[in-house]
C-alpha positions, 0 to 999 in steps of 0.5 A, a space after each residue: 235040842 227041840 228048842 232050836 226048832 221052835 220059834 219064840 215070839 215076843 210081843 211088839 212094843 206098844 209105843 212102837 205100834 202106836 207110832 205105826 198107827 199114827 203115821 200109817 193113818 196120817 200117810 194114808 189120809 195124805 195119799 187119799 187126798 193126793 190121789 183124789 187131787 190127781 184124779 181131779 187133774 184128769 180133767 186137764 190131762 184128758 184122763 191120763 192122771 186117773 190111773 196114778 190117782 186111783 193107785 194112790 187112793 188104793 195105797 192110802 186105803 191100804 195104810 188106813 186098813 193097817 192103822 185100823 188093824 194096829 188099833 184093833 190089835 192094841 185093843 186086845 184082838 191078837 188075831 189082827 196082827 195078821 191084818 197089820 202085816 197083810 195090809 202093810 205087805 200089800 202096800 209095800 208090794 204095790 209101792 215096789 211095783 210102782 217104783 219098778 214101773 217108774 224106773 222102766 219108764 224113766 229108762 225108756 225116756 232117757 233112751 228116747 232123749 239120747 236117740 233124739 239128741 243124737 238125731 238132732 246133733 247129726 243134722 248140725 254135723 254137716 254144717 260144721 
């Protein structure tokens, strides 16, 4: 009966972790490059694009740290399993927050466009 209360742990498949390492590294580098280019675009946007660029760089660094943790784990450092989940978890949390903020901004934008459209078309209503 004690077996039901004990967790059983399986070792992750090495090929899956190697694939995770490769893709985390690639996507991390692409996020860093894209974030840097976005920050460079701040010149033309009067600094507005600095915030998204910096956030994207942070996301890229989190993925690169996850790649490093996976590589260390594959090299025999079993404690690094926590680093993998910590870095991927913080990446997912930040990405989720950004999605929520993006949806909120999009909703506000839609409301503004609808109100503006109603105001604009109400001006034409008196002529027809």
